[in-house]
KEDO-98674 format. One record per residue: y, x, z of N, C-alpha, C in turn; residue in three letters. Coordinates in steps of 0.2 Angstrom, whole numbers, plus 2048, in hexadecimal, padded with zeros to 3 digits. Layout:
BEGIN
YXZYXZYXZAla/...
! end
This chain:
BEGIN
D3B5DF8FFD385E4905D315E2907Asn/D2F5E690BD275E590DD255DE910Ala/D2A5DB914D285D4917D285CF911Pro/D2D5D090CD2D5CB907D275CB902Glu/D255D2901D1F5D38FDD195D0900Val/D185D1907D135CF90BD125C790BGly/D185C490BD185BD90BD165BA904Arg/D185BE8FFD165BC8F8D0F5BC8F7Ser/D0C5C28FAD055C38F9D015BE8FDArg/D035BC903D005B6907D005B0903Leu/D055AF900D065A88FDD015A98F7Ala/D015AE8F3CFB5AF8EECF55AE8F0Gly/CF35B08F6CEC5AF8F9CEB5A88FAGlu/CEF5A48FDCEE59D8FECEE5998F7Cys/CF159B8F2CF05988EBCE95998E9Leu/CE659F8EACDF5A08E7CDB59B8EBArg/CDD5998F1CD85948F4CD958D8F3Ala/CDE58B8EFCE05858EDCDB5818EAPhe/CD75838E5CD257F8E2CCC57D8E7Leu/CCB5828EBCC55818EFCC757C8F4Phe/CCD57C8F7CCF5778FCCCF5708F9Cys/CD15708F2CD256A8EFCCB5678EEAla/CC656A8EDCBF5688ECCBC5668F3Leu/CBD56A8F8CBA56A8FECBC564903Thr/CC3564903CC7560908CC8559905Leu/CC85588FFCC95518FCCC654C900Ala/CCA547903CC7542908CC253E904Pro/CC253D8FECBD5398FACB653D8F9Ser/CB55438FBCAF5478FACA95438FDAla/CA45438F9C9E5408FBC9A543900Gly/C95541903C90544908C89543906Phe/C85548907C7E548904C7A542907Ala/C7B54090DC7753C911C7A535911Glu/C8153590FC8552E911C8952D90CGlu/C8752C906C8B52C900C8F525900Leu/C8C520903C8F519903C9051690AAsn/C9251B90FC91519916C97515918Ser/C9E517919CA351491BCA9515917Ala/CAE512919CB4513915CB751A916Ala/CBA51D911CBD523911CC5522912Thr/CC8524917CD0524917CD3525911Pro/CD752190ECDB523908CE152790AThr/CE352C905CE8530907CEF52C906Pro/CF452F909CFA52B908CFC529901Pro/CFF524900D015218F9D045278F5Ala/D045278EFD0752B8EAD0E52B8EBThr/D115318EDD195318EED1D52F8E8Pro/D2252C8E9D2752A8E3D2B5318E2Gln/D2E5308DCD335368DBD395368DEAla/D3B5318E2D415308E5D405308EDPhe/D455318F1D445318F8D4252A8FBPro/D3D52A900D3C524903D3C52490BIle/D3B51F90ED3B51F915D4251D918Gly/D4351E91FD4951C922D4F521920Pro/D5451E920D5A52291DD5C527922Pro/D5E52C920D60532924D68531925Asp/D6A53092BD7252F92CD7653592BPro/D7253B92AD7654192AD75544922Glu/D7253F91ED72541917D6B546916Gly/D6A548911D6354C910D6555390ESer/D6A555911D6C55C910D69561916Lys/D6755E91BD65562921D5E563921Gln/D5B569920D5456B920D5356D927Ser/D4C56C929D4A56E930D4A575931Pro/D4D577936D4D57E938D4857F93DSer/D4258293CD3C583940D3E587946Trp/D4258C946D4458F94CD4958C950Glu/D4E58894ED53585952D5157D953Met/D4C57B94FD4A57494FD4F56F94EArg/D53571949D5856C947D55568940Thr/D5656293FD5555F939D4E55B93AGly/D4A55C93FD44559941D45550941Arg/D4054D940D41546941D3B543945Ser/D3C53F94AD3653C94ED3553594ATyr/D3A532948D3A52B945D3652B93FLeu/D3753093AD3452F933D2C530934Ile/D29535937D22535937D1F52F93BPro/D2252C940D20526943D2052093EAla/D2551F93AD2551A935D1F51B930Phe/D1E52292ED19524929D1252292CGlu/D11523932D0A522935D0951B935Ile/D0E517937D0D510937D0C50D930Leu/D0F51092BD0E50D924D07510922Ala/D05516923CFF518921CF9514924Tyr/CFA51292BCF550E92ECF450792AGly/CFB504929CFB4FE926CF84FE91FPhe/CF950391BCF6503914CEF504914Leu/CEC509919CE550A919CE250491BLeu/CE5500920CE14FA922CE14F591DAsn/CE74F5919CE74F0913CE24F190ELeu/CE14F890CCDC4FA908CD54F890BTyr/CD44FA911CCD4F8913CCB4F1914Asp/CD04ED915CCE4E5916CCD4E2910Arg/CCE4E690ACCD4E3904CC74E7900His/CC64ED901CC14F18FDCBC4F4901Tyr/CBC4F4908CB74F790CCB24F390FThr/CAC4F390FCA74EF912CA54F2919Glu/CA44EE91ECA64E691ECAD4E591FPro/CB04E191ACB74E091ACBA4DD920Lys/CB64D8923CB84D5929CBA4D992EAsp/CB74DF92FCB84E4934CBF4E6935Glu/CC34E692FCCA4E992ECCF4E392ETyr/CCD4DD92ECD24D792ECD44D6935Arg/CD84DA938CDB4DA93ECE04D493EThr/CE24D2944CE64CD945CEB4CE94CThr/CF04CA94DCF34CB953CEF4CA959Gly/CEA4C5959CE54C495ECE14CA95FAsn/CDE4CD95ACDA4D395BCDD4D995EThr/CE34DA95CCE74DF95FCE94DE966Ile/CEB4D8967CEC4D696FCE54D7973Arg/CE04D5970CD94D6974CD84DE975Thr/CD94E2970CD84E9971CDC4EC976His/CE24EA976CE74EC97BCE64EA982Leu/CE34E4983CE24E198ACDB4E198DThr/CD64DF988CD04DD98BCCA4E1988Asp/CCB4E5983CC64E9980CC44EF984Ser/CBD4F1984CBB4F7986CBA4FC981Arg/CBC503983CBB50897ECB450A97ETrp/CB150B978CAA50D977CA9513972Val/CA3515972CA151A96DC9E516967Leu/CA1516960CA051295BC99515958Asp/C97511953C9151294FC92513948Arg/C98516946C9951893FC9551E93DAsp/C9551F936C91525934C9452C936Gln/C90531937C92537939C9853A935Phe/C9753A92FC9D53D92BCA353992BSer/CA353392DCA952F92DCAC531934Val/CA8531939CAB532940CAD53A941Asn/CA953E93ECAA545940CAE54993AGln/CAE546934CB354A92FCB854592DPhe/CB753F92BCBD53B928CC253992ELeu/CC0538934CC4536939CC953C93BHis/CC654393CCCA54893CCCF54A936Pro/CCC549930CD154A92ACD754492ATyr/CD553E92DCDA53992DCDF53C932Gly/CDD53F938CE154293DCE654793AGly/CE454B935CE8550932CEE54C92FThr/CED54692CCF2542929CF854192EVal/CF653E934CFA53D93ACFE54393CTyr/CFA54893DCFD54E940D0155193APhe/CFF551934D0355492FD0A55192DGly/D0A54B92ED1054692DD15548932Leu/D13549938D1854B93ED1A55393DAla/D1555793BD1655E93BD1B560935Arg/D1A55D930D1E55E92AD2555B92ASer/D2655792FD2D554931D31558936Ala/D2E55E938D3256293CD30562943Gly/D2A55F945D2855E94CD2456494DLeu/D23566954D1F56C955D1856A956Asn/D1456F957D0C56E958D0B56895DPhe/D0D569963D0B564968D0E55D967Trp/D1555D965D17556963D1355395DGlu/D11557959D0C554953D06552955Ser/D0355595BCFD55495ECFE54D960Trp/D0354B964D04545967D0453F961Leu/D0754195CD0853C956D0153B954Tyr/CFD540953CF653F951CF253A956Ala/CF353B95CCF0537961CF2530961Gly/CF952F960CFC52895FCFA524959Ala/CF9529953CF652694DCEF52394EGly/CEB527951CE4525952CE451F957Ser/CE851F95CCE8519961CEA51395CPhe/CEF513959CF150E954CEB50B950Leu/CE850F94DCE250D949CDD50994DTrp/CDB50C953CD650A957CD8503959Glu/CDE50295ACE14FB95DCE24F6958Ile/CE54F8952CE74F394DCE44F4947Ala/CE04FA945CDD4FB93FCD64F893EGly/CD24F6943CCC4F4942CCB4EE948Glu/CC64E9946CC44E494BCBF4E7950Lys/CBC4EC94FCB64EF953CB94F1959Thr/CB64F295ECB84F5965CBB4FB964Leu/CC14FD967CC3504967CBE509969Pro/CBF50F965CBA514965CBD51A968Ser/CB951C96ECBB522972CBA52996DIle/CB452996ACB352F966CB8530960Asn/CBA52A95DCBF52B958CC652D95AAsp/CC852B960CCE52D963CCE535964Gln/CC9537967CC853E968CC8542962Ile/CC354095DCC3545957CC9544952Thr/CCC53F952CD253E94DCD8542951Thr/CD9541957CDE54595ACDD54C95AThr/CD854E95DCD755695ECD4559957Phe/CCF556954CCD55994ECD2559949Gly/CD6553948CDC553944CE1558945Gly/CE255A94BCE755F94DCE456694BThr/CDE56894DCDB56E94CCDA570945Phe/CD956A941CD856C93ACDF56B937Leu/CE3566939CE9565936CEE56B936Gly/CEE56F93BCF357493CCF157A937Glu/CEB57C937CE9581932CEB57F92APro/CEA579928CEC576922CF3576921Leu/CF7574926CFF575926D0157C925Phe/CFE580929D00588929CFE58A922Arg/CF858991FCF658C918CFB589913Met/CFD583913D0158090ED0858390EAla/D0B584914D11587915D1158F913Asn/D0C592914D0B599912D0B59A90BLeu/D08595908D08594900D0F5938FELeu/D1358F901D1958E8FFD1F593900Leu/D1D597905D2259D907D215A2902Glu/D275A38FED275A88F9D2B5AE8FBSer/D2A5B48F8D2D5BA8FAD345BA8FAGly/D375B78F5D3F5B88F4D425B28F7Asp/D3F5AE8FBD425A98FED445A38FAGly/D425A38F3D4459E8EFD405988EFGly/D415928ECD3E58C8EBD3758D8E9Lys/D3258B8ECD2B58B8E9D2A5888E2Pro/D2658A8DDD255878D7D215818D8Gly/D2057E8D2D1C5788D1D155798D4Phe/D1257E8D1D0A57F8D3D095808DATrp/D0E5848DDD0E5858E5D0E57F8E9Arg/D1357B8E6D145748EAD0E5708E9Glu/D0B56F8E3D0656B8E2D0056E8E6Leu/CFE5748E6CF85778EACF95768F2Ala/D005778F4D015758FBD0056E8FDAla/D0256A8F9D015628FACFA5618FAAla/CF55648F6CEE5638F6CEB5658FDVal/CEE56B8FFCEB56E906CED56990BIle/CF456790BCF7563911CFA55D90ESer/CF755890CCFA552908D0155090CPro/D01550913D0654D916D0D551915Pro/D0B558915D1155D914D1455C90DThr/D0F55B908D12559901D15553900Gly/D1354E904D16547904D1D548906Phe/D1E54A90CD2554B90FD2954F90CAsn/D27554909D2C559904D2E5558FEArg/D2A5518FBD2B54D8F5D2F5478F7Leu/D2D5448FCD3153D8FDD3853E900Ala/D39543904D3F543907D43549905Phe/D4254C8FFD465518FCD48557900Gly/D4E559901D5055E905D4F55D90DAsn/D4E55790FD4E556916D4855A91AArg/D4255B916D3D55F919D3A564915Phe/D3F567911D3C56D90CD3C57490FAsp/D3E575915D3E57C918D3757D919Glu/D35584917D2E586918D2D58891FVal/D27587922D26589929D25591929Tyr/D2859492DD2859C92CD2159E92FPro/D1E5A292BD185A592DD185AB932Ser/D1E5AF932D205B5935D1B5BB932His/D185BA92CD145BF929D0E5C192DAsn/D095BD92DD035BF931CFF5C392DPro/CFA5C7931CF45CA92DCEF5C592BAla/CED5C5925CE85C0923CE25C2920Thr/CDD5BE91FCD75C091CCD45BA918Phe/CD35BB911CD15B590DCCB5B7909Leu/CC65B3909CC05B4905CBE5AE902Arg/CBC5AE8FCCB95A88F8CB25AA8F6Leu/CAD5A78F7CA65A88F4CA35A28F1Gln/CA05A48EBC9D59F8E6C965A28E4Val/C9059E8E6C8A5A18E3C8559B8E4Gly/C7E59E8E5C7859A8E5C7559B8ECGly/C725958EEC6E5968F5C675948F4Thr/C635968F8C5C5958F8C595948FFGln/C5658E901C5458D907C4E591908Thr/C4E59690DC4959B90EC43599912Ser/C44594917C3F59291BC4258B91FSer/C3D587922C3F581925C3957F92ASer/C3B57C92FC3657A934C38573936Gln/C3356E935C33567938C39564934Asn/C3A56592EC3F56192AC3C55D925Val/C40559922C3E55491DC3D558916Ser/C38556912C3755990CC3B557907Ser/C40553908C45551903C4B556903Ser/C4C55B908C5155F907C52564901Ile/C575658FFC585698F8C585708FALys/C535738F7C5257A8F9C5657F8F5Glu/C5957D8EFC5D5828EBC6357E8E9Gln/C685828E8C6F57F8E6C755848E6Gly/C7B5818E4C805858E4C845848EBAla/C8858A8ECC8C58A8F3C9258D8F1Thr/C9858B8F5C9E58F8F5CA158E8FCGly/CA55938FDCA8593904CAF597904Asp/CB3595908CBA598909CBB59A910Leu/CBD5A0912CBF5A2918CC65A5918Thr/CCA5A291DCD15A491DCD35A6924Phe/CD55AB926CD75AD92DCDF5AF92CThr/CE25AC931CEA5AD932CEC5B0939Tyr/CEF5B5938CF15B893ECEC5BD942Gly/CE95C193ECE45C6941CE85CB946Leu/CE55CC94BCE95D1950CE95D894DPro/CEF5DB94FCF05E294ECF75E3949Gly/CF95DD946CFF5DE942D055DF946Lys/D085E5944D0F5E6948D145E1947Ser/D175DF94DD1C5DA94DD1A5D394DGly/D145D294CD125CB94CD105C9953Tyr/D125C3955D115C095BD0D5B995BThr/D0B5B7961D075B1962D0A5AD967Tyr/D105AB964D145A6969D1359F967Thr/D1059D961D1059695FD0859495FArg/D0658E960D0058C960CFD58E958Pro/CF7591957CF4592951CF859794DPhe/CFB59C951CFE5A294DCF85A794BAsp/CF25A594FCEB5A894CCE75A294BTyr/CE45A1945CDF59D944CDA59F93FPhe/CD459C93FCCF59E93ACCC597937Asp/CCB597930CC859192ECC3593928Ile/CBD58F929CB8591925CB558A922His/CB458A91BCB2584918CAC585913Leu/CA7581913CA158390FC9F57C90CThr/C9E57D905C9B577901C955798FDSer/C905758FDC8A5768F9C895708F5Thr/C845718F0C8256B8ECC7E5668F0Thr/C7B5688F5C775638FAC7C5608FEAla/C81563900C86560905C8D561902Asn/C9155C900C9855E8FEC9C561903Thr/C9B55F909C9E56290FC99564914Ile/C9656A913C9156D917C9456F91EGln/C9A57391EC9D575925CA5576924Ser/CA8574929CAF57692ACB0578931Ile/CB257E932CB3581939CBA584939Glu/CBD58293ECC4585940CC5586947Thr/CC958B948CCB58D94FCD159194FArg/CD5590954CDC592954CDE59495BGly/CE259995DCE559A963CEA595965Leu/CE959196ACEE58D96DCF3590971Leu/CF1593976CF559797BCF259D97CIle/CF55A397BCF35A997DCF85AF97CGly/CF55B597CCF95BB97BCF55C1978Thr/CF95C6976CF55CC973CF45D1978Ser/CEF5D6976CEE5DB97BCEC5E1977Tyr/CEC5E797ACEA5ED977CE65F197BAla/CE15F5979CDD5F997DCDD600979Ser/CE160597CCE160B979CE560B972Gly/CE360F96ECE6610967CE260C962Asp/CDB60B964CD660895FCD560095FSer/CD75FD964CD65F6965CDC5F1966Thr/CDC5EC962CE25E7963CDE5E0963Arg/CE15DC967CDE5D5967CE25D096AGly/CE05CA96ACE35C496DCDE5C0971Ile/CE05BD977CDC5B997BCE05B397DTrp/CDC5AE97FCDF5A8982CDB5A2980Gly/CDE59C980CDB59597FCDB594978Leu/CD5592975CD459096FCD358996ETyr/CD4586968CD257F966CCE580960Gly/CC957C95FCC557C959CC2576957Ser/CC1575951CBE56F94ECB8572949Tyr/CB256F94ACAC572946CA856C944Asp/CA656C93DCA256793AC9D56B936Tyr/C9756A938C9156E935C8C569933Ile/C8956992DC8456492BC80567926Ala/C7B56B928C7656F923C7056B922Pro/C7156591FC6C56091CC6855D921Gln/C64561925C5F55D92AC6355A930Ile/C6855D933C6B55A938C7355C938Phe/C7755A93DC7E55A93CC8055B944Arg/C8655F945C8956094BC91561949Val/C9555E94EC9C55E94DC9F55E954Ser/CA4562955CA856295BCAF56395BThr/CB3561960CBA563961CBA566968Thr/CBC56D969CBC56F96FCC2574971Ala/CC2576977CC757B97ACC258097DLeu/CC458697BCC058C97DCC459297FSer/CC2596984CC659C986CC25A2982Leu/CC65A7980CC35AC97CCC85B197AGly/CC55B5975CC95BB973CC75BC96BThr/CCC5BF968CCB5C1961CCE5C8960Thr/CCA5CD95ECCC5D495ECCB5D8958Trp/CCD5DE957CCB5E3953CCC5EA956Gln/CC65EE954CC65F5957CC45FA951Thr/CC85FF951CC760494CCC160894FTrp/CBB60994BCB660D94ECB661494BLeu/CB9615945CBB61B942CC161A93ESer/CC262093ACC861F936CC861A930Gln/CC261892ECC1612929CBC60D92AGly/CBA60D930CB5608933CB8603938Val/CB95FD938CBC5F993DCB75F393EAla/CB75F1945CB35EB947CB85E6949Leu/CB75E0946CBA5DA948CB65D494CGln/CB95D1951CB45CC954CB85C7957Gly/CB45C2959CB65BC95DCB15B9962Thr/CB35B8968CAF5B696DCB25B0970Ser/CAE5AA970CB15A4973CAC5A0977Leu/CAE59D97CCAA599980CAE593983Gly/CAB58D982CAF587985CAC581985Gly/CAF57B985CAC575985CB0570981Val/CAD56B97ECB056697ACAC56097AGly/CAE55B975CAA555974CA755596ETyr/CA155496DC9D555967C98550965Gly/C9555095FC9054C95DC8B550959Ala/C8454F95AC7F552956C7954E955Ala/C7654F950C6F54B94FC6C54C948Gly/C67549947C63549941C6554493CSer/C64545935C65540930C5F53C930Val/C5953D934C53539933C52534938Gln/C5653493EC5552F943C57528941Arg/C53523943C5351C940C58518944Ala/C5A51A94AC5E51594EC6551594AAsp/C6A51094CC7050F948C74515948Glu/C7551894DC7951E94DC7452494DArg/C74528948C6F52D947C7253494AAsp/C7653394FC79539953C7A53895ATyr/C7C53D95EC7D53C965C8353F967His/C8753B96BC8E53E96DC8D541974Tyr/C91545976C9154797DC9654D97EGly/C9754F984C9B555986C9755B984Thr/C9A560980C9756597DC9956C97FThr/C96570984C98577984C9557A97EPro/C9A57F97CC98583976C9A58A976Gln/C9858F972C9A595972C9959896BAla/C9D59D969C9D5A1963C9E5A8964Leu/C9B5AC960C9B5B3960C9B5B5959Leu/CA05B9957CA15BB94FCA35C294FSer/CA05C694ACA15CD949CA25CE942Phe/CA75D3940CA85D5939CA95DC939Arg/CA45E0937CA55E7936CA75E992FLeu/CAD5EC92ECB05EE928CAF5F5927Ile/CAB5F7921CAA5FE920CAE60091ALeu/CB460291DCB9604918CBC5FF913Gly/CBC60090CCBE5FC907CB85FA903Asp/CB25FB905CAC5FB901CA85F5903Arg/CA75F490ACA25EF90CCA35EC912Ala/CA15E6914CA25E391BC9C5DF91DMet/C9A5DF923C945DB925C975D692BLeu/C955D0929C985CA92EC925C7931Asp/C925C6938C8D5C293CC915BE941Val/C8F5B7940C915B2945C8C5AD947Thr/C8C5AC94EC885A8951C8C5A2956Gly/C8959C955C8C597959C8659395CArg/C88590962C8458C965C88586968Glu/C84580968C8757996AC8257696ETyr/C84574974C7F570978C8256997ATyr/C80564976C8355D976C7F55A97CVal/C82559982C7F556988C7F54F988Thr/C7D54C98EC7D54498EC83542992Gly/C88547994C8E545998C93542993Leu/C9553C996C9A538992C9753698BLeu/C9153498CC8D532986C8A52B986Ser/C89527981C85521981C7E522982Ala/C7B527982C74529983C7452F987Asp/C7552E98EC76534993C6F538994Pro/C6A536991C63539992C6253E98CGln/C6753D987C66541981C69547981Gly/C6654C97EC6855397DC67556976Arg/C6C55A974C6C55D96EC6E56596FGlu/C6A56996CC6C57196CC6C573966Asn/C71575963C7257895CC7457F95CIle/C70583959C7258A958C7258C950Leu/C7858F94EC79591947C7B598947Arg/C7859C943C7A5A3942C7A5A493AAla/C7E5A9938C7E5AB931C815B3932Asp/C7E5B692DC805BD92BC815BE924Gly/C865C2922C875C391BC895CB91ASer/C875CE915C895D4913C8D5D490CPhe/C935D790CC975D6906C995DD904Thr/C985DF8FDC995E58FAC9F5E48F5Val/CA55E78F5CAA5E78F1CA85EB8EAArg/CA85E88E5CA65EB8DECAD5EE8DBIle/CB25EB8DACB85ED8D8CBE5E88D9Phe/CC45EB8DBCCA5E88DCCC85E38E2Asp/CC95DC8E1CC85D78E6CC15D38E5His/CBD5D68E1CB75D38DFCB15D68E2His/CAC5D28E4CA65D58E7CA05D08E7Gly/C9B5D28EAC955CE8EBC925CE8F2Ile/C8F5C98F4C8D5C88FBC865C48FBAla/C825C6900C7C5C3902C7D5C1909Val/C7B5BA90AC7B5B7910C755B3912Arg/C745B4919C6E5B191CC705AC921Tyr/C6E5A6921C715A1926C6B59D929Ala/C6B59C930C65598933C68593938Val/C6558D938C6858893DC62586940Ser/C62584947C5D58294BC5F57D950His/C5B577950C5D572954C5756F959Arg/C5956F95FC5456D964C57566967Asp/C53561966C5655A968C5155796DAla/C54553972C50550977C52549978Asn/C4F544977C5053D979C4A53997CTyr/C4C535981C46532984C4252D97FPro/C4552A97AC42526976C4052996FGln/C4152F96EC40533968C3C53996AVal/C3753B966C32541967C37547966Ala/C3654C96BC3955296AC39555963Phe/C3F557961C4055A95BC4256195BArg/C3F566957C4056D957C4156E94FAsp/C4756F94DC48570945C4C576944Gln/C4957993EC4D58093CC4D580935Thr/C53582932C5358392BC5758992AVal/C5558E925C59594923C5A59491CSer/C5F59891AC60599913C6359F911Ser/C625A290BC655A8908C695A6902Val/C6F5A9902C745A88FDC765AF8FASer/C775AF8F3C7A5B48EFC805B28ECLeu/C865B68EDC8C5B38EBC915B88E9Met/C955B68E4C9B5B98E1CA15B98E7Tyr/CA45BE8E8CA95BE8EDCB05BF8EAVal/CB55BC8ECCBC5BD8EACC05BE8F1Leu/CC35C48F1CC65C68F8CCE5C58F6Leu/CD25C48FCCD95C48FBCDC5CB8FBGly/CE35CB8FBCE65D18FACE55D6900Asn/CE35D4906CE15D890CCDA5DB90CSer/CD75DA906CD05DC906CCB5D990BGly/CC85DE90FCC45DB915CC75DA91BPhe/CCE5DA91BCD25D7920CD35DC926Gly/CD25E2926CD35E792BCDA5E892CAla/CDD5E8932CE45E8934CE55F0937Val/CE95F3934CEA5FA936CF15FB939Asp/CF15FD93FCF75FD943CF8605945Trp/CF3609943CF3610945CF9614942Arg/
! end
């Protein structure tokens, strides 16, 4: 029937994104400016072919029912998080410099619990702003795939981060790591969990095949680990409720078109690839927004200059749908977001809560306008790769805004325009006089050539204003033009038709 066909198509779309996610989200990926900076969190140990973990007193026949919440486990993910932290610390104390930093003892743990003050640490930007959130997806995903709901899994991510700050390192506990691991790990972990389960969800309700299981494990390693390690205990797929989706893969070349006050060492030409996936577009008949992240958008960009150039996620935490006449459908409420943007010359990253809306309006029979407008506040970091002090970026409370439009011209072409602004203040900062204002805008025009294939041209510009008492005022701008091959998902340009 129609819902089953829809689910099968959605799973197929996620399968197309498998390779890109594997290359882009692998935690061992390098960074252009920080190839040898700090330790990369190791993924969970390779699962054995037999069940492991605490024994299940009820046997392994009871799968979690996501609607009735039967079969979930609070003990198993707690044990897994403890084991993961222990193994990661064991690896770091033998193979990561400085090794002594990870050789914690009962005395250091006791000191952290009773006498230590929490600080803003001085780890490299990519470690704090990408690897810590990605590590948070492990804590979150272990709980989520064990049958716990979004909010319970968020608490487990926070607990896992706290455990590492107290017992994983001898350095003073870090406020910024606790924030980015907990919130960034949750706001990135839920989209990865949803995408993995959407891939596993088959139209006939049968067991997913080997390749879907493998791809889902690459997208969300904790999900794959629990499915393999505990057999039938956690094999029930999280129900998607058949959302309206949009998938776009792009690969091509990029050229820096202009730059101002930037280093001559930047790479002006290179290859680029990106993935955009949107889940739960408004307007789908019968689809509701009762669970956190029933709507989310995730965008990943990789270039030859920066393996991870950007990761941007946003999802509806609490909200509802609305309608305006026969032409407009939308959702509004509280959104959670995690952004990591590093266009060679400077970097910015935030985890934030925002109020806003996502909508679609039919302008005519074949022309639709989709958009998102968000405004909120988070905790972020921004800075240049050229500063000489020990930490080359600035932490602070960060007001931010996003405005995005997509004009869909039938099944032939679409125009995308997105603008973002981040203002990293001196509030809750080690450098209260410092300020960073980052603006980023991009626009692309896509033409479908045949079937799901097309070409696109994209223009992107990033601008940074920085002000520090001890550093001369910096005004930096870089822009680029890209020409790309486009592969679209089964929903084409993603217009939802409820008429």
